[in-house]
N, C-alpha and C positions, 0 to 999 in steps of 0.2 A: 503493501501500497504504500501511495508516495504524500509524505506531509509534507503539507504546503505551510506557510511561513505569513503571520498574516505582519497586515502596515505597522502596525505598533513595535510587534519584534524585530520586522526588518529596520526601523529607523533605532529602535535600541542596540542593535547589535552593531546600525553605522555609527551610534555615539560611543559605543563602548571603544569603537578601534578611534576614533579622535580623540577619546582621552588617552588612551594605550600609546596613541604617537607625541600627547602634550600637545597636541593643539588649544586643548584649555587648562588651566592649572586654579588652583584655588575655587574660587565659586564654579558653580555653572551658569550657563546662560540662560535670562527666562526662556520660557515658552515662546514667546510673539517672537522673540527675536529667531528662535530653532524653527520655528511656522516657516517666518519668512524665507528664511536663508535654504530649508529642507524643500519646500514648494510643500508643504504638505498643511493639515489644518491643527490648530489649537490641541482638538479635542484627541489624535491622534500623539502631539506631543504629550500632553499628559500622561498618557496610558507609555509610553515609551521610559521617560520619565520613574512612571512608580517602576519597571522594570528592573530601572539601572537602581532604587531603590533596591527592592529584595533582593537584589544579586551584592548587596553592598559596595556597589560603585561609588550612590552618591551617597549623600548624610543629610536628613531633615535640618531643615535649621527653623521651623517654624512658620505660622502662619501670613503669608504676604512675601515669605524673606527667601534669595535662590538658595539651591540645594548646594553644600560641600561637596568637592571631588575629594573619593579616597581615590589616591592611587596605591592600586595593588604588586605584589611582583609575579614574578610565576611559580604555580606553585596555590595560591592566596595566601604565602604568607605578606606579613605586615614590610611597609617599603620601610627601608634609611629615610631618616629627613634629615634637611639641612639646616639649622634652626642658627636663624642670627641672633647675635644679642649687642644692645644699644647699651653699652654702659655710661655712665655717670661724670667722670672725669676719666684719665690717660692709667693714672695709678690705680684707680680700682682693676686693672686685668692681670695685679699681679696678687692682689688676695690669695689667700686658702677656697676661699670658697666657692671663687673662680675658674682654679686649678683643678680643683676634684671635680668639679662641674664639668670641667670635658672631659678630663680623665672618667665620670661614669657613664658619659653620654655614648665616649668611644667604647668603652664595655658593653651597652647596651645594641654598638651599630649603627648610630647614627652621628654627624659632626654638629660640633660649634665653631662659628666662624664668630669671632669679636669684630664687627665693623671698625673701621680707621675715625669716623667720626663720633664724638661723645656729643650727649648734651650738650655739656656745657658750650664745647665748638656749636654747635647747632644754637647756642642760648635761649635753651629752651625752648626754644618756639615752635609749634605745631605744626607751623605751615613748612619751614626750613626741614623738620623731622619729617616732613609727608612726601618732600622730594624726595630725602636721601633714600626713605626705605620704598617707595618707584625705582629709586637706581639700584635697589640688592634686595631682587622680589623671592625671599624666603617664605619657606613652604610653613616656619614659625618663627616668632620672636620674643626673647625675652627681653625687658625693658627694668632694667633698674635705676630703682630710686627719680622717679617717675613723675612730674609733678602733674596734679587733675588732668590738665588742658591736653596735655600730652596724652596721657592712659585714656582721657577719652576720646581723643581723635581714633587710637587705633581701635577702640571700642566702638562707632561707628560706624567704621570703615570693616568690620568684622573680620578686621585680618586676626587667625590666632597666635593670643601671646599672654603672655605669662609673667605677671609684673614682680619683679623680684624688690620688696619695700617700694617705696610711694603712695600716693594719695589712693589707692583705688577701692577705698569706701561704696561699696553699693552699684560700682560698677560690673558690665555682666565681662568678665574677661576672670583669668584666674589669678591665683597671687598667693603670696606666704610674706612674710617678714615676722620682726621681733615683737613681740606683744612688749614692749618696757613698762608698760603704768605699774605695772606693779612694783616692779622693782625702783620706782620712779616714787610712788609714795613710801616703799621701804626706805630708799636713800634719805629721803626729807627726814624724816623721823628719827634716824641716825643724826643727821645734822640737827635738828630741833634738840636731841636730849644732848648735846653735847654745843651747845649753846650759841649755834651757828643760827645770826639772824636778819645777812646781809648778803644774800644769796640771786645767784645771778644765772642765766643759762642762755649760753651761743649756740645761736642755728642759725641755718640757714635764710634766704629773704623766701623761698617758695613756701615755706615754713608758718612765715609771719602774715604776710602777703598773696590774695586783697584777702583773705581769712587765714587766725589763727589754726597751727594743725591741735590735732585731738594731743598730741605731748605736750605741746605748747599752753593750751586751756587747762587742763588737768596740773601745771607745773604751777600759774597764776594761780585758779581754785585752791591750791593745796597752800597756799603760802597764806590766803588770805582767812583761810579756815583757822589758820594758828594766828591771825590779829596783824598780818603784814599789811599793810598798803602798798596795794603795788601799783608798778610804773614800767619808765623805759629805763629806769633803772635794771633790771630785774629782768627784761624780758628788750635787748636793747636793739634799734636797726642801725646796723652797723654792714659795711662796706665787705667783700665776702672777697677780699686781697689782703696781702700782707701787712701791705702800708697803710688799708683799712682796719685792718687787727690791732696794729702800734697806735693809733690812735684813740678805738675804741678801750681798750685797756690803760693808755695816760689819762683819759679823761675818767674813767675810776679812780685810780690813785693815786691822782695829781687832789681830789675832794674827798672820798668817800670810800676807803677799798672793803673792796668783798674778801670775808672769810670762805666763800666757797662758787664755784662757780664751776657750771655745765660746759661739757664740751659735745660738739653731735659728731664729730671725727676725731682721730685718731693723732690725725697732721694736726689738728688745729693745739692738745693738748701738747701736744711738746713743741710748738710758737711760742704758748702761754707759758709753758716751763723754761724756756732760753728766756723768755723776756724778762720772766722773772727775775733769775740766775743774773743777767746781763744787768740791768736795771734799776730793781728792787732786791737786792739784795736781803736785806731785813724783812722785807715780806714775805719770804719764801718760802720758811719755815708757816709762816700765819695762814694760806692759805692753802684747803682741800682743794685740788682738783678730781673732777670725776669725769667720766668719760660715759656715755650715754652706745657710744658703740663699742666694740671690741677688735684686741690685734695681738697677737699671740706675742709679741712680744711683750706686754703686759706682765706677763711668767716670768721676764729677767727681774723686774724690778724686787726691790729692795728699802723699804715697805710696799707689798701691793698696790698697785697703780688700784684708787676703787673703780671700780666698772658693770654696765651691764652687761652679763653672759647668757647666752643662747645659742642654742647646736646648730650650726652651719651646718652639718651632716643630712641635720632631717628635711631643713631648707632644698637642700641639694636634689635629697632624694623625693621630694615635691616633685621637683622639678623633672626628674626622669622621667614618673610615674605619668606625669602630664604628653611629656613627650611619648613615649609609650603609648597611647592611651590613644593620644590625636592620630601616628601612624597606623593603628588599626579601627581611625575609621568615626572615634569619637571625640568628641569639641568638647572638655573639660570647662566650667567657669566655677571651680570651687574654690573659697577663699576659707583658707584657715589661717591663724595665727600662731608663731612660736612661743610660750610665754618666757622670757627671762626675768634672767636673777640678781640681786646688785649682791658683789664680790670685794670683799676690802673695807668693809667698815671699819675692821681695828685699826687702816690707816687715818682715820678721820681724825684727827687731831684738838682737843675740846678750846675753846677759845677763852682767852684766860684775862 
């Protein structure tokens, strides 16, 4: 008996060939464009696309949205992915978790490419980021420490994106990072128990403007609940350059020296240590420096530098799991933070 092939099946077979030849990648064209191109009606295209869904070549994205293409290797195994990574700044390429992530993805059969441009190079501007992404059309993106407008652009474009840190809350993209609020509250309690009242948080501009980030807001609220009237002294508006940091520190120590300074980047902590040692030798012993970031060199210090510690290997594991699911056709959008803990409380000196 001769088996006839229906028109939707013929269209489906043709579309599979086109996908295998990578004529289309990422999102499948809509039914109107396909119908016009193939010279068939939209109903036939709908049935053909449904066949591709059942065979695992397309992943539905919800009502009214284009389907995502699932590229398969021979035998139906998951395809290896080229994953692009956009860093906040160049030095981040040498962070331990970036090196661990590159190795873990390679072990899983995927490749991580760190693009040459960083968010700082691109002025944290979504339009510049968009041009860079379109010039590097990777299958998936990992974006580190991105401000919200940049992550909003990735979400609107429906590009498979994993936010590694950054202001991702309530956006339809996957992500992880440290939950530092418990560590922040514990560190402030330790400071207050030892008599500290002049406490400062140095943080990046995008976490202060146009609105405060959750960490910054919680920091001020915790001070206020302890009777401190907060303002620009506690959360200064400063220019994130070496000269800008120097001016900010001069403004403090020439008038009302803080007894504790939080910093959101370990490079800033080293810069503040250097400033105190070279210019404020007598004040160095009277200022507690706390990093809300973590770096492996803190373990070499005696006494240890107070800091927030979290398991970077857990972040690496979650990124690899997301890439593996994406390679199998599932676009994950789950966000889950990793609890950070405060380390180094014994190094906090009491206020004399």
